[in-house]
MDTraj code that builds the backbone (N, CA, C; nanometers):
import mdtraj as md
import numpy as np

residues = "GLU ASP GLY LEU SER LEU TRP PRO LEU PHE MET PRO ARG LEU ILE GLN CYS LEU LEU SER SER ASP ALA ARG VAL LEU GLN ALA ALA ALA TYR GLY VAL GLN GLN GLY ALA LEU LEU GLN GLN ALA PHE GLN PRO PHE VAL GLN GLU ALA ALA LYS ASN LEU LEU THR ALA VAL ASN ARG SER GLN LYS THR LYS ASN LYS MET GLU GLN ALA SER GLY ARG LYS ARG SER ARG SER SER".split()
xyz = np.array([
    [-13.0388, 6.3830, 5.9733],
    [-13.0147, 6.4129, 5.8339],
    [-12.8691, 6.4509, 5.8087],
    [-12.7964, 6.4884, 5.9120],
    [-12.6551, 6.5216, 5.8935],
    [-12.5759, 6.4007, 5.8452],
    [-12.6190, 6.2822, 5.8827],
    [-12.5470, 6.1609, 5.8459],
    [-12.5752, 6.1103, 5.7056],
    [-12.6662, 6.1734, 5.6347],
    [-12.7019, 6.1258, 5.5002],
    [-12.5824, 6.1219, 5.4055],
    [-12.4891, 6.2111, 5.4257],
    [-12.3714, 6.2130, 5.3370],
    [-12.2851, 6.0869, 5.3548],
    [-12.3036, 6.0167, 5.4657],
    [-12.2271, 5.8951, 5.4925],
    [-12.2942, 5.7694, 5.4366],
    [-12.4191, 5.7802, 5.3956],
    [-12.4918, 5.6631, 5.3488],
    [-12.4183, 5.5867, 5.2394],
    [-12.3604, 5.6521, 5.1406],
    [-12.2904, 5.5756, 5.0371],
    [-12.1743, 5.4912, 5.0916],
    [-12.1255, 5.5258, 5.2088],
    [-12.0158, 5.4494, 5.2707],
    [-12.0638, 5.3218, 5.3379],
    [-12.1797, 5.3262, 5.4034],
    [-12.2217, 5.2097, 5.4799],
    [-12.3484, 5.1404, 5.4291],
    [-12.4324, 5.2096, 5.3557],
    [-12.5594, 5.1494, 5.3142],
    [-12.5384, 5.0268, 5.2230],
    [-12.4445, 5.0291, 5.1283],
    [-12.4239, 4.9071, 5.0486],
    [-12.3866, 4.7861, 5.1343],
    [-12.3038, 4.8065, 5.2360],
    [-12.2653, 4.6950, 5.3241],
    [-12.3850, 4.6481, 5.4068],
    [-12.4648, 4.7422, 5.4546],
    [-12.5847, 4.7064, 5.5305],
    [-12.6789, 4.6242, 5.4430],
    [-12.6977, 4.6666, 5.3202],
    [-12.7847, 4.5941, 5.2272],
    [-12.7271, 4.4562, 5.1969],
    [-12.5973, 4.4449, 5.1865],
    [-12.5313, 4.3158, 5.1631],
    [-12.5558, 4.2212, 5.2816],
    [-12.5649, 4.2765, 5.4013],
    [-12.5884, 4.1951, 5.5209],
    [-12.7267, 4.1295, 5.5209],
    [-12.8157, 4.1747, 5.4338],
    [-12.9469, 4.1096, 5.4203],
    [-12.9320, 3.9672, 5.3672],
    [-12.8175, 3.9359, 5.3118],
    [-12.7920, 3.8022, 5.2574],
    [-12.7200, 3.7112, 5.3573],
    [-12.6977, 3.7601, 5.4782],
    [-12.6268, 3.6825, 5.5796],
    [-12.7072, 3.5593, 5.6211],
    [-12.6387, 3.4505, 5.6469],
    [-12.7050, 3.3308, 5.6997],
    [-12.7214, 3.3389, 5.8506],
    [-12.6570, 3.4365, 5.9137],
    [-12.6709, 3.4589, 6.0575],
    [-12.7988, 3.5398, 6.0813],
    [-12.8948, 3.4797, 6.1478],
    [-13.0250, 3.5438, 6.1687],
    [-13.0133, 3.6773, 6.2421],
    [-12.9169, 3.6879, 6.3329],
    [-12.9004, 3.8144, 6.4070],
    [-12.8530, 3.9265, 6.3144],
    [-12.7613, 3.8937, 6.2255],
    [-12.7108, 3.9928, 6.1297],
    [-12.8228, 4.0322, 6.0330],
    [-12.8940, 3.9326, 5.9849],
    [-13.0051, 3.9573, 5.8925],
    [-13.1110, 4.0471, 5.9564],
    [-13.1467, 4.0174, 6.0804],
    [-13.2481, 4.0978, 6.1496],
    [-13.2011, 4.2413, 6.1680],
    [-13.0769, 4.2604, 6.2093],
    [-13.0247, 4.3953, 6.2287],
    [-13.0186, 4.4710, 6.0960],
    [-12.9787, 4.4021, 5.9896],
    [-12.9718, 4.4667, 5.8577],
    [-13.1114, 4.5040, 5.8092],
    [-13.2076, 4.4162, 5.8283],
    [-13.3450, 4.4452, 5.7855],
    [-13.3998, 4.5655, 5.8616],
    [-13.3698, 4.5730, 5.9894],
    [-13.4147, 4.6884, 6.0687],
    [-13.3480, 4.8159, 6.0179],
    [-13.2192, 4.8107, 5.9917],
    [-13.1483, 4.9285, 5.9405],
    [-13.2011, 4.9738, 5.8059],
    [-13.2281, 4.8792, 5.7186],
    [-13.2841, 4.9123, 5.5866],
    [-13.4227, 4.9726, 5.6031],
    [-13.5022, 4.9154, 5.6914],
    [-13.6379, 4.9681, 5.7149],
    [-13.6312, 5.1113, 5.7668],
    [-13.5395, 5.1384, 5.8566],
    [-13.5253, 5.2745, 5.9093],
    [-13.4784, 5.3707, 5.7995],
    [-13.3865, 5.3248, 5.7168],
    [-13.3397, 5.4069, 5.6059],
    [-13.4498, 5.4366, 5.5059],
    [-13.5362, 5.3385, 5.4832],
    [-13.6451, 5.3553, 5.3872],
    [-13.7443, 5.4630, 5.4310],
    [-13.7470, 5.4922, 5.5597],
    [-13.8364, 5.5978, 5.6093],
    [-13.7984, 5.7343, 5.5510],
    [-13.6713, 5.7499, 5.5169],
    [-13.6249, 5.8719, 5.4510],
    [-13.6249, 5.8451, 5.3003],
    [-13.7429, 5.8427, 5.2456],
    [-13.7661, 5.7930, 5.1101],
    [-13.6725, 5.8510, 5.0051],
    [-13.6607, 5.9792, 5.0001],
    [-13.5798, 6.0416, 4.8946],
    [-13.4323, 6.0039, 4.9095],
    [-13.3820, 6.0040, 5.0317],
    [-13.2424, 5.9701, 5.0546],
    [-13.2149, 5.8224, 5.0269],
    [-13.3153, 5.7388, 5.0489],
    [-13.2998, 5.5946, 5.0314],
    [-13.3136, 5.5515, 4.8854],
    [-13.3668, 5.6370, 4.8032],
    [-13.3963, 5.6045, 4.6628],
    [-13.2803, 5.5354, 4.5879],
    [-13.1561, 5.5808, 4.6019],
    [-13.0474, 5.5145, 4.5276],
    [-13.0231, 5.3691, 4.5703],
    [-13.0776, 5.3305, 4.6850],
    [-13.0512, 5.1974, 4.7396],
    [-13.1698, 5.1018, 4.7271],
    [-13.2810, 5.1523, 4.6784],
    [-13.4053, 5.0744, 4.6762],
    [-13.3920, 4.9441, 4.5968],
    [-13.3394, 4.9512, 4.4775],
    [-13.3354, 4.8325, 4.3922],
    [-13.2524, 4.7202, 4.4547],
    [-13.1341, 4.7512, 4.5014],
    [-13.0487, 4.6478, 4.5609],
    [-13.1090, 4.5955, 4.6915],
    [-13.1664, 4.6849, 4.7720],
    [-13.2297, 4.6414, 4.8972],
    [-13.3464, 4.5479, 4.8679],
    [-13.4298, 4.5827, 4.7726],
    [-13.5445, 4.4984, 4.7381],
    [-13.4995, 4.3622, 4.6881],
    [-13.3968, 4.3604, 4.6044],
    [-13.3443, 4.2338, 4.5504],
    [-13.2933, 4.1444, 4.6636],
    [-13.2165, 4.2022, 4.7552],
    [-13.1603, 4.1231, 4.8643],
    [-13.2675, 4.0793, 4.9642],
    [-13.3668, 4.1646, 4.9886],
    [-13.4774, 4.1258, 5.0759],
    [-13.5542, 4.0086, 5.0161],
    [-13.5800, 4.0142, 4.8882],
    [-13.6512, 3.9060, 4.8210],
    [-13.5711, 3.7762, 4.8293],
    [-13.4406, 3.7847, 4.8098],
    [-13.3549, 3.6674, 4.8215],
    [-13.3614, 3.6101, 4.9629],
    [-13.3565, 3.6967, 5.0634],
    [-13.3616, 3.6518, 5.2029],
    [-13.4950, 3.5850, 5.2346],
    [-13.6040, 3.6441, 5.1884],
    [-13.7368, 3.5874, 5.2135],
    [-13.7501, 3.4512, 5.1450],
    [-13.7072, 3.4429, 5.0200],
    [-13.7152, 3.3152, 4.9478],
    [-13.6305, 3.2080, 5.0149],
    [-13.5110, 3.2449, 5.0594],
    [-13.4238, 3.1485, 5.1284],
    [-13.4889, 3.1019, 5.2584],
    [-13.5474, 3.1951, 5.3307],
    [-13.6151, 3.1624, 5.4557],
    [-13.7325, 3.0681, 5.4311],
    [-13.8078, 3.0935, 5.3254],
    [-13.9225, 3.0083, 5.2922],
    [-13.8769, 2.8680, 5.2547],
    [-13.7676, 2.8571, 5.1796],
    [-13.7146, 2.7260, 5.1421],
    [-13.6703, 2.6490, 5.2667],
    [-13.6047, 2.7184, 5.3588],
    [-13.5600, 2.6554, 5.4831],
    [-13.6802, 2.6079, 5.5637],
    [-13.7819, 2.6905, 5.5721],
    [-13.9032, 2.6548, 5.6458],
    [-13.9686, 2.5316, 5.5839],
    [-13.9779, 2.5288, 5.4519],
    [-14.0384, 2.4141, 5.3842],
    [-13.9596, 2.2863, 5.4088],
    [-13.8265, 2.2948, 5.4053],
    [-13.7434, 2.1773, 5.4317],
    [-13.7643, 2.1274, 5.5738],
    [-13.7729, 2.2206, 5.6691],
    [-13.7939, 2.1828, 5.8084],
    [-13.9307, 2.1165, 5.8262],
    [-14.0325, 2.1700, 5.7599],
    [-14.1666, 2.1112, 5.7694],
    [-14.1685, 1.9721, 5.7080],
    [-14.1000, 1.9541, 5.5949],
    [-14.0951, 1.8222, 5.5327],
    [-14.0233, 1.7227, 5.6223],
    [-13.9134, 1.7636, 5.6815],
    [-13.8377, 1.6756, 5.7710],
    [-13.9222, 1.6399, 5.8919],
    [-13.9930, 1.7363, 5.9449],
    [-14.0789, 1.7121, 6.0605],
    [-14.1909, 1.6145, 6.0246],
    [-14.2462, 1.6291, 5.9067],
    [-14.3517, 1.5381, 5.8604],
    [-14.3012, 1.3964, 5.8445],
    [-14.1787, 1.3816, 5.7945],
    [-14.1201, 1.2478, 5.7791],
    [-14.0973, 1.1832, 5.9146],
    [-14.0530, 1.2623, 6.0118],
    [-14.0295, 1.2074, 6.1454],
    [-14.1597, 1.1603, 6.2065],
    [-14.2670, 1.2403, 6.1899],
    [-14.3969, 1.2028, 6.2455],
    [-14.4497, 1.0753, 6.1793],
    [-14.4334, 1.0625, 6.0485],
    [-14.4860, 0.9447, 5.9790],
    [-14.4074, 0.8188, 6.0177],
    [-14.2806, 0.8315, 6.0483],
    [-14.1998, 0.7164, 6.0907],
    [-14.2393, 0.6706, 6.2310],
    [-14.2747, 0.7646, 6.3166],
    [-14.3059, 0.7290, 6.4547],
    [-14.4484, 0.6787, 6.4693],
    [-14.5273, 0.6885, 6.3644],
    [-14.6678, 0.6420, 6.3713],
    [-14.6793, 0.4946, 6.3501],
])
top = md.Topology()
chain = top.add_chain()
for i, resn in enumerate(residues, 1):
    res = top.add_residue(resn, chain, resSeq=i)
    for name in ("N", "CA", "C"):
        top.add_atom(name, md.element.get_by_symbol(name[0]), res)
traj = md.Trajectory(xyz[None], top)
């Protein structure tokens, strides 16, 4: 809890990292946000931006997955 005073310095950047296209950065940021959310009251000022960026990341991931599935389906139909 001693570090809570530093949250305004790094939490916005951590939340911004949820938008990274690098899966390793995204995973680390999501873990950090999840750990921060455990301290509910302290995390409250960051909830809206974190939720928005998480939703963006999930939607982007779903679009990528759908594109990969479509491409895979086209490859299978060509080889048949």
